C-alpha positions as CSV (number, residue, x, y, z in Angstrom):
1,M,59.5,116.6,54.8
2,I,60.5,113.6,55.4
3,T,64.6,112.6,56.1
4,Q,65.0,109.1,56.3
5,N,69.1,109.2,58.2
6,N,70.2,105.7,57.5
7,N,73.8,104.9,59.3
8,N,74.3,101.4,59.0
9,R,76.9,100.9,61.1
10,N,79.1,97.8,60.8
11,I,80.9,96.6,63.9
12,D,83.4,93.7,64.1
13,P,82.3,90.9,66.5
14,E,85.8,90.9,67.8
15,K,85.1,94.8,69.4
16,V,81.9,92.9,70.7
17,T,83.5,89.9,72.3
18,A,86.3,92.7,74.1
19,E,84.1,94.6,75.4
20,R,81.7,92.3,76.9
21,L,85.7,90.7,78.5
22,N,86.4,94.0,79.5
23,G,83.0,95.1,81.1
24,Y,83.0,91.1,83.7
25,A,86.4,92.0,84.2
26,A,85.3,95.3,85.1
27,L,82.4,93.6,87.3
28,F,84.5,91.1,88.7
29,G,86.7,93.9,89.5
30,C,84.2,95.7,91.6
31,I,82.9,91.9,93.4
32,A,86.1,91.8,94.9
33,L,86.3,94.9,96.0
34,V,83.1,94.7,98.0
35,G,84.2,91.2,99.5
36,A,87.8,92.8,100.3
37,Y,86.2,95.6,102.1
38,A,83.7,93.1,103.5
39,T,85.7,90.7,104.8
40,T,88.9,93.2,106.2
41,G,87.3,96.4,106.7
42,Q,89.8,97.9,104.2
43,I,90.1,98.9,100.9
44,I,93.2,97.8,99.8
45,P,94.3,95.2,102.2
46,G,97.6,95.4,103.5
47,F,98.2,98.6,102.3
48,V,97.6,101.7,105.2
């Protein structure tokens, strides 16, 4: 017996855009973290 499951989900384009923007912001934060560590040697510059 073959069961077909047709779950067609409609995802709002606004949510896709928001998640993509969130991903870009997270990547930028990681790159900034690595850059700050490479230049100063501290994870959070100025914080002891």
